[in-house]
Every structure is written in C-alpha cells, then in structure tokens.
C-alpha positions in Angstrom: 73.3 108.6 104.9 74.4 105.8 102.6 72.2 102.8 102.5 73.9 99.5 101.9 70.9 97.5 100.7 69.1 98.8 97.7 67.9 95.8 95.7 66.9 97.9 92.7 70.5 99.0 91.9 73.5 97.1 90.6 76.6 96.9 92.7 78.3 99.5 90.5 75.4 101.9 90.8 75.5 101.5 94.6 79.2 102.1 94.7 78.7 105.2 92.6 76.1 106.5 95.0 78.5 106.0 97.9 81.2 107.8 96.0 78.8 110.7 95.1 77.9 111.1 98.7 81.6 111.1 99.6 82.2 113.7 97.0 79.8 116.0 98.9 82.6 116.1 101.5 85.3 116.3 98.8 86.5 112.9 99.9 85.6 110.7 96.9 89.2 109.6 96.1 89.9 108.9 99.7 86.8 106.7 100.1 87.6 104.8 96.9 91.3 104.2 97.9 90.4 103.0 101.4 87.5 100.8 100.1 89.7 99.1 97.6 92.3 98.5 100.3 89.6 97.1 102.7 88.2 94.9 99.9 91.6 93.5 99.0 92.6 92.8 102.6 89.2 91.2 103.6 89.0 89.0 100.6 92.5 87.8 101.2 91.4 86.7 104.7 87.8 85.7 104.2 86.9 85.5 100.5 83.4 86.6 101.2 83.6 90.4 101.7 81.6 92.3 99.0 82.8 95.4 97.3 79.7 97.3 98.6 80.6 96.3 102.1 84.1 97.7 101.6 82.8 101.0 100.2 80.2 101.4 103.0 82.9 100.7 105.7 85.4 103.1 104.1 82.7 105.8 103.7 81.7 105.6 107.4 85.4 105.4 108.6 86.4 108.5 106.6 83.3 110.6 107.1 83.2 109.9 110.8 86.9 111.1 111.0 86.0 114.1 108.9 83.0 115.2 111.0 
C-alpha cells in the first residue's frame, strides 16, 4: 500500500514510489494522468492541494476500480 507521509523522501521521490506501485498493476500512465488532472482541478479551486495528495488519491481511485 502507498504511504502518503514519508518525511525522509522528497516529493518527487514519493510520487515516483506511487507510480512504481501503480506500474505493478500496469497502470502507471493512468495514475499519472488522473493525478495531474486532480492536482490541476483542486488547485484551481483551493490552492492548497499538494501533488502528493493528488497522486495518492488517483492511485487509490484507479487501483480500487482495477481490483
């Protein structure tokens, strides 16, 4: 399972971990596309949504649909 909070890793490293996990399901590109869409939409509305939050949300949405 993907952990959102890992204080020893940079944001980019955490995102790469999420994408690697998605790749195990062969869904890397789908997670990335949905995450970027979520990030753009949420920041347009709230201006406080992190990229990591977007990737975690996208991962869970897509993997839950997949399983």
